[in-house]
C-alpha positions as CSV (number, residue, x, y, z in Angstrom):
1,M,0.0,0.0,0.0
2,D,1.3,3.4,-0.9
3,S,1.4,5.5,2.2
4,S,2.9,8.6,0.8
5,P,1.6,11.7,2.7
6,P,-0.5,14.4,1.1
7,A,1.4,17.2,-0.5
8,D,2.1,20.0,2.0
9,A,0.3,23.0,0.7
10,T,1.5,25.1,3.6
11,T,4.8,25.8,1.9
12,T,3.1,27.1,-1.2
13,S,1.8,30.6,-1.0
14,A,-1.6,31.4,-2.5
15,A,0.1,33.6,-5.1
16,R,2.1,30.7,-6.4
17,R,-0.5,28.0,-6.3
18,P,-1.2,26.6,-9.8
19,S,-4.8,26.7,-10.9
20,L,-7.0,23.6,-11.3
21,L,-10.3,23.4,-13.1
22,L,-12.3,20.4,-11.9
23,L,-15.0,19.2,-14.3
24,T,-17.8,17.0,-12.9
25,P,-21.4,16.1,-13.9
26,D,-21.8,14.8,-10.3
27,Y,-21.5,17.2,-7.4
28,P,-23.3,17.8,-4.1
29,P,-25.9,18.4,-2.9
30,A,-26.7,15.5,-5.2
31,H,-26.0,12.2,-3.4
32,G,-23.6,9.5,-4.6
33,G,-20.0,8.3,-4.5
34,I,-18.7,10.4,-7.3
35,Q,-20.4,13.5,-5.9
36,L,-18.7,12.9,-2.5
37,M,-15.4,12.3,-4.2
38,S,-15.7,15.5,-6.2
39,L,-16.3,17.5,-3.0
40,R,-13.4,15.9,-1.1
41,L,-11.0,16.5,-4.0
42,A,-12.1,20.1,-4.3
43,E,-11.7,20.7,-0.6
44,G,-8.5,18.6,-0.1
45,M,-6.1,19.6,-2.9
46,R,-4.9,22.7,-1.2
47,A,-1.7,23.1,-3.2
48,F,-4.0,24.2,-6.0
49,A,-6.3,27.1,-6.5
50,V,-9.4,25.0,-7.4
51,K,-12.4,26.0,-9.4
52,V,-15.2,23.5,-9.9
53,L,-17.6,23.4,-12.8
54,A,-20.7,21.4,-12.1
55,P,-24.4,21.3,-13.0
56,G,-26.9,23.4,-11.1
57,D,-29.3,22.1,-8.5
58,R,-32.3,23.6,-6.6
59,E,-30.3,23.5,-3.4
60,A,-26.9,24.3,-4.9
61,A,-26.8,27.9,-3.8
62,S,-27.2,27.2,-0.1
63,F,-24.8,24.2,-0.3
64,D,-22.1,26.3,-2.0
65,R,-22.4,29.0,0.6
66,E,-21.7,26.5,3.3
67,H,-18.5,25.1,1.6
68,A,-15.3,27.0,1.0
69,V,-15.0,25.9,-2.6
70,A,-15.2,28.1,-5.7
71,V,-17.9,26.6,-7.9
72,R,-19.5,27.7,-11.1
73,R,-22.9,26.1,-11.7
74,L,-24.6,25.7,-15.0
75,R,-27.9,27.6,-15.0
76,G,-31.3,26.3,-16.0
77,A,-33.1,23.1,-15.4
78,P,-31.3,20.0,-16.7
79,G,-32.5,18.7,-20.0
80,P,-31.9,15.3,-21.8
81,R,-28.6,13.8,-20.6
82,G,-26.9,14.2,-24.0
83,V,-27.8,17.9,-24.2
84,S,-26.8,18.5,-20.6
85,N,-23.4,16.9,-21.2
86,A,-22.8,18.9,-24.3
87,L,-23.7,22.1,-22.4
88,L,-21.4,21.1,-19.6
89,N,-18.5,20.6,-22.0
90,L,-19.1,23.9,-23.7
91,A,-19.2,25.8,-20.4
92,A,-16.0,24.0,-19.3
93,F,-14.2,25.2,-22.4
94,Q,-15.5,28.8,-21.9
95,E,-14.5,28.7,-18.3
96,A,-11.0,27.5,-19.2
97,L,-10.6,30.3,-21.8
98,R,-11.3,32.7,-18.9
99,L,-9.3,31.0,-16.2
100,R,-6.4,29.5,-18.3
101,P,-5.9,26.7,-15.8
102,D,-2.6,24.9,-15.3
103,V,-4.4,21.6,-14.8
104,V,-7.9,20.4,-15.8
105,L,-9.2,17.3,-14.0
106,S,-12.3,15.5,-15.3
107,L,-14.1,13.2,-12.9
108,H,-16.2,11.5,-15.6
109,T,-15.8,10.5,-19.2
110,V,-18.7,12.7,-20.3
111,T,-16.5,15.8,-19.7
112,A,-13.5,14.2,-21.5
113,P,-14.1,16.1,-24.7
114,A,-13.7,19.5,-22.9
115,M,-10.7,18.2,-21.0
116,A,-9.0,17.1,-24.3
117,A,-9.8,20.4,-26.0
118,I,-8.5,22.5,-23.2
119,G,-5.3,20.6,-23.1
120,R,-4.8,20.9,-26.9
121,V,-5.7,24.6,-27.1
122,L,-4.3,26.0,-23.8
123,G,-1.5,23.5,-23.1
124,S,-3.0,22.7,-19.7
125,E,-2.0,19.4,-18.0
126,T,-5.0,17.0,-18.3
127,A,-6.2,14.2,-16.0
128,I,-9.2,12.1,-15.6
129,V,-10.5,9.8,-12.8
130,F,-12.0,6.5,-14.0
131,H,-14.6,4.5,-12.0
132,A,-16.0,1.5,-13.9
133,E,-19.5,1.6,-15.3
134,E,-18.9,4.6,-17.5
135,I,-16.0,2.8,-19.2
136,T,-18.0,-0.1,-20.5
137,A,-21.1,2.0,-21.1
138,R,-19.1,4.3,-23.5
139,I,-16.1,2.3,-24.6
140,K,-15.0,4.6,-27.4
141,L,-15.4,7.7,-25.2
142,A,-13.4,6.0,-22.4
143,A,-10.6,5.1,-24.8
144,F,-10.6,8.7,-26.2
145,A,-10.4,10.0,-22.6
146,A,-7.5,7.6,-21.7
147,R,-5.5,8.5,-24.8
148,N,-6.0,12.2,-24.4
149,A,-5.3,12.6,-20.7
150,D,-1.8,13.2,-19.5
151,V,-2.6,11.0,-16.6
152,S,-5.5,8.5,-16.0
153,I,-6.4,7.7,-12.4
154,A,-8.1,4.3,-11.8
155,V,-9.9,3.8,-8.4
156,S,-9.1,0.0,-8.4
157,A,-7.1,-2.7,-10.1
158,Y,-10.3,-3.8,-11.7
159,T,-10.9,-0.3,-13.1
160,A,-7.3,-0.2,-14.5
161,G,-8.0,-3.5,-16.3
162,L,-11.2,-2.0,-17.8
163,I,-9.2,0.9,-19.1
164,E,-6.6,-1.4,-20.7
165,A,-9.4,-3.5,-22.2
166,T,-10.6,-0.5,-24.3
167,G,-7.4,-0.8,-26.3
168,A,-6.2,2.6,-25.3
169,R,-2.6,3.1,-24.0
170,P,-2.8,5.9,-21.5
171,P,0.4,8.1,-21.4
172,R,0.4,7.5,-17.6
173,L,-1.9,5.3,-15.6
174,V,-1.9,5.3,-11.8
175,R,-4.2,3.5,-9.3
176,I,-5.4,5.4,-6.2
177,S,-8.0,3.9,-3.9
178,P,-10.9,6.2,-2.9
179,G,-11.4,7.3,0.7
180,V,-13.9,7.5,3.5
181,D,-14.8,10.1,6.0
182,S,-14.0,9.4,9.7
183,P,-17.2,9.1,11.6
184,K,-17.9,11.7,14.3
185,D,-18.9,8.9,16.7
186,P,-18.3,5.3,15.7
187,T,-19.5,3.9,19.1
188,P,-21.9,1.0,18.6
189,L,-25.5,1.5,19.5
190,A,-27.6,-1.2,21.1
191,A,-30.3,-2.9,18.9
192,D,-33.1,-5.2,19.9
193,R,-32.5,-7.5,17.0
194,P,-29.6,-8.4,14.7
195,I,-29.4,-5.9,11.9
196,V,-27.9,-6.2,8.4
197,V,-27.7,-2.9,6.5
198,T,-27.3,-2.2,2.8
199,I,-26.6,1.3,1.5
200,A,-27.0,1.9,-2.2
201,R,-29.3,3.7,-4.6
202,L,-32.1,1.5,-5.8
203,E,-31.3,2.1,-9.5
204,E,-28.8,-0.5,-10.5
205,R,-29.8,-4.1,-10.4
206,Y,-26.2,-5.3,-10.1
207,K,-26.1,-4.1,-6.5
208,G,-27.7,-7.4,-5.4
209,H,-30.9,-6.4,-3.6
210,D,-32.8,-9.1,-5.4
211,V,-30.3,-11.8,-4.3
212,M,-30.4,-10.4,-0.7
213,L,-34.2,-11.0,-0.8
214,A,-33.7,-14.6,-2.1
215,A,-31.1,-15.2,0.6
216,L,-33.1,-13.7,3.5
217,P,-35.4,-16.8,4.1
218,L,-32.3,-18.9,4.5
219,V,-30.9,-16.3,7.0
220,L,-34.1,-16.2,9.0
221,A,-34.1,-20.0,9.3
222,K,-31.0,-19.7,11.5
223,V,-31.4,-16.1,12.8
224,P,-35.2,-15.7,13.1
225,D,-35.2,-12.2,14.4
226,A,-32.7,-10.8,11.8
227,L,-33.7,-7.5,10.2
228,W,-32.5,-6.2,6.8
229,V,-32.4,-2.4,6.7
230,V,-32.3,-1.0,3.1
231,I,-31.0,2.6,2.8
232,G,-31.4,4.2,-0.6
233,E,-34.1,5.3,-3.0
234,G,-34.8,4.6,-6.6
235,S,-37.0,3.2,-9.3
236,L,-36.4,-0.4,-8.3
237,R,-38.0,0.0,-4.9
238,P,-41.6,-1.0,-5.8
239,G,-40.4,-4.2,-7.5
240,L,-38.2,-5.0,-4.5
241,E,-41.0,-4.5,-2.1
242,R,-43.2,-6.9,-4.1
243,L,-40.4,-9.4,-4.2
244,A,-40.1,-9.2,-0.4
245,R,-43.8,-10.1,-0.1
246,D,-43.4,-12.9,-2.6
247,H,-40.5,-14.4,-0.6
248,G,-42.5,-14.0,2.6
249,V,-39.9,-11.8,4.3
250,A,-41.6,-8.4,4.2
251,H,-41.8,-8.5,8.0
252,A,-37.9,-8.7,8.2
253,V,-37.2,-5.9,5.8
254,R,-37.3,-2.1,6.3
255,F,-37.0,0.1,3.2
256,L,-36.0,3.5,4.5
257,G,-35.5,5.4,1.3
258,A,-32.9,8.2,1.2
259,V,-31.9,9.3,4.7
260,A,-29.8,12.1,6.1
261,D,-26.1,11.2,6.8
262,E,-26.8,11.3,10.5
263,E,-29.5,8.7,10.3
264,R,-27.4,6.5,8.0
265,D,-24.6,6.6,10.5
266,E,-26.9,5.6,13.4
267,W,-28.0,2.5,11.4
268,L,-24.3,1.6,10.8
269,R,-23.7,1.9,14.5
270,R,-26.6,-0.4,15.3
271,A,-25.9,-2.9,12.5
272,R,-23.9,-6.2,12.9
273,L,-22.7,-5.9,9.3
274,L,-23.1,-4.3,5.9
275,A,-24.1,-6.6,3.0
276,M,-24.1,-5.5,-0.7
277,P,-23.4,-8.5,-2.9
278,S,-22.8,-6.6,-6.1
279,R,-22.3,-8.6,-9.3
280,L,-21.2,-8.0,-12.8
281,P,-24.3,-6.9,-14.8
282,A,-25.4,-8.6,-17.9
283,G,-24.4,-7.2,-21.3
284,G,-20.7,-6.7,-20.4
285,L,-21.3,-3.7,-18.1
286,A,-18.8,-3.1,-15.3
287,G,-20.6,-3.1,-12.0
288,E,-18.8,-1.9,-8.8
289,G,-15.7,0.2,-9.5
290,F,-14.7,0.1,-5.8
291,G,-17.5,0.3,-3.3
292,I,-17.1,3.2,-0.8
293,A,-19.9,1.8,1.3
294,Y,-17.7,-1.2,2.3
295,L,-15.1,1.3,3.6
296,E,-17.9,3.2,5.4
297,A,-18.9,0.0,7.2
298,G,-15.3,-0.5,8.3
299,A,-15.1,3.0,9.6
300,F,-17.8,2.0,12.1
301,G,-16.0,-1.2,13.0
302,K,-18.4,-3.4,11.1
303,P,-17.5,-6.2,8.7
304,A,-18.8,-6.1,5.1
305,L,-20.0,-8.8,2.8
306,A,-19.6,-8.3,-1.0
307,G,-19.5,-10.1,-4.3
308,D,-16.2,-11.6,-5.2
309,V,-16.0,-9.7,-8.5
310,G,-15.2,-6.2,-9.7
311,G,-13.8,-3.4,-7.6
312,A,-15.2,-4.9,-4.4
313,T,-12.1,-7.2,-4.4
314,D,-10.0,-4.1,-3.8
315,A,-12.4,-2.6,-1.2
316,I,-12.7,-5.7,1.0
317,L,-9.8,-7.9,2.0
318,H,-11.4,-11.3,2.2
319,G,-11.2,-12.9,5.6
320,K,-9.5,-9.8,7.0
321,T,-12.0,-6.9,6.7
322,G,-15.0,-8.8,5.4
323,L,-16.2,-11.7,3.3
324,L,-16.3,-12.1,-0.5
325,V,-18.9,-14.5,-1.8
326,D,-20.5,-15.5,-5.1
327,P,-23.0,-12.7,-5.6
328,R,-25.2,-14.7,-7.9
329,D,-25.8,-17.5,-5.4
330,P,-28.4,-16.8,-2.6
331,L,-27.1,-19.7,-0.6
332,A,-23.5,-18.3,-0.6
333,V,-24.8,-14.9,0.4
334,A,-27.0,-16.4,3.1
335,E,-24.2,-18.5,4.5
336,G,-21.9,-15.4,4.6
337,I,-24.4,-13.2,6.4
338,T,-25.4,-16.0,8.8
339,R,-21.8,-16.7,9.6
340,L,-21.2,-13.0,10.5
341,L,-24.4,-12.8,12.5
342,L,-23.7,-15.9,14.6
343,D,-19.9,-15.8,14.9
344,T,-19.4,-12.6,17.0
345,E,-15.7,-13.3,17.5
346,L,-15.1,-13.4,13.7
347,A,-17.4,-10.4,13.1
348,G,-15.5,-8.4,15.7
349,R,-12.1,-9.3,14.4
350,L,-13.1,-8.3,10.8
351,G,-14.7,-5.1,12.0
352,E,-11.6,-4.1,13.9
353,A,-9.4,-4.7,10.9
354,G,-11.9,-2.8,8.7
355,A,-11.7,0.2,11.1
356,R,-7.9,0.2,10.8
357,R,-8.1,0.1,7.0
358,A,-10.7,2.8,6.9
359,G,-8.3,4.9,9.1
360,E,-5.7,4.5,6.4
361,L,-7.9,5.0,3.3
362,T,-9.2,8.5,4.1
363,W,-10.4,11.1,1.7
364,A,-7.5,13.3,2.9
365,R,-5.1,10.6,1.7
366,F,-6.9,10.2,-1.6
367,A,-6.9,14.0,-2.3
368,G,-3.3,14.1,-1.3
369,R,-2.2,11.4,-3.7
370,V,-4.2,12.9,-6.6
371,Q,-2.7,16.2,-5.8
372,D,0.9,14.8,-5.7
373,T,0.2,13.0,-9.0
374,L,-0.9,16.3,-10.7
375,L,2.0,18.3,-9.2
376,E,4.5,15.7,-10.5
377,G,3.0,16.0,-13.9
378,L,3.3,19.8,-13.8
379,A,7.0,19.5,-12.7
380,D,7.7,17.0,-15.5
381,R,6.2,19.4,-18.1
382,E,8.2,22.3,-16.8
383,G,11.3,20.2,-16.8
384,A,10.7,19.3,-20.4
385,G,10.0,22.8,-21.3
386,G,6.3,22.2,-21.8
387,S,3.7,25.0,-21.7
388,A,1.2,25.5,-18.9
389,G,-2.2,27.1,-18.8
390,N,-0.8,30.1,-17.0
391,P,2.2,31.8,-18.6
């Protein structure tokens, strides 16, 4: 594990900080892993003067006032996805002409066209963060992004393999694991029954909610008072609620929908484990690029159960911080959950190791490593006599 410390921005005066334009279609107050990553990068790369370009949101103005990050929001209601992405790229190029950034960092392939154009026209260093699903969903665009970025950042070994599978040969490819926030209070809370929690939007079938429901009768046969708490909202919820009734387990399931961070944390403190048996979707799509939720469970000292495929194999160390099982097999999922519910010594040991790992894989570390990578690229360009966005 690379334990290099974050770059020390205290030795760099504000007047000499290179400028960085961060492009993202996903930014808070919208919820999601990329949204949180965008914010933590914008806040954490203090050696740069960071400017974020992101879509607008009804609550964006109040959110931006509460966070010390310079953000330009696209105005107007979002339209069709293709149109919104085109407008985001156009606005990014216009902002770059005004700002003339030293570095442009794209957090999604949909802003890769603007990233590449800015690098070509202004000579800015270019970088992109790859996750997973966006690579296989738009293979040609992902290959274009990898070829045209000075540095491609993969969030897992699995993601790095997906990039290479596009046929592109990135000028520079580095792997940096995402991070997790340290909880304000990780102290366990008492619960009147054994709780298993899943945290994921109910939009992607590959997350494994259907397999969890098929596994739950087997779990209840050995742990009759177990409760599965489902945190997250989405279009799949009505079908999953029907499936719970069909399996006869509706009494042992609570669909909470989207909840505030504080309530999510309270459920993690009550839970015995987090289970999210993500699988590889049909049609060659990518599935889990990493799985920040697994690290979040570890931060609260709870073991995690995941599928033994995709980026989850980077997020969970099997037999050390959690269990990896066949995510397509309800029996394997049920056996893993039951084992962690009944074997308190094992669950405690895995949870303690998960907490230690979460303490290492922080968002500050992630932002620091990305920052160091970009600063190294700038130094290499200057050493080779290359141009930068700011003369």
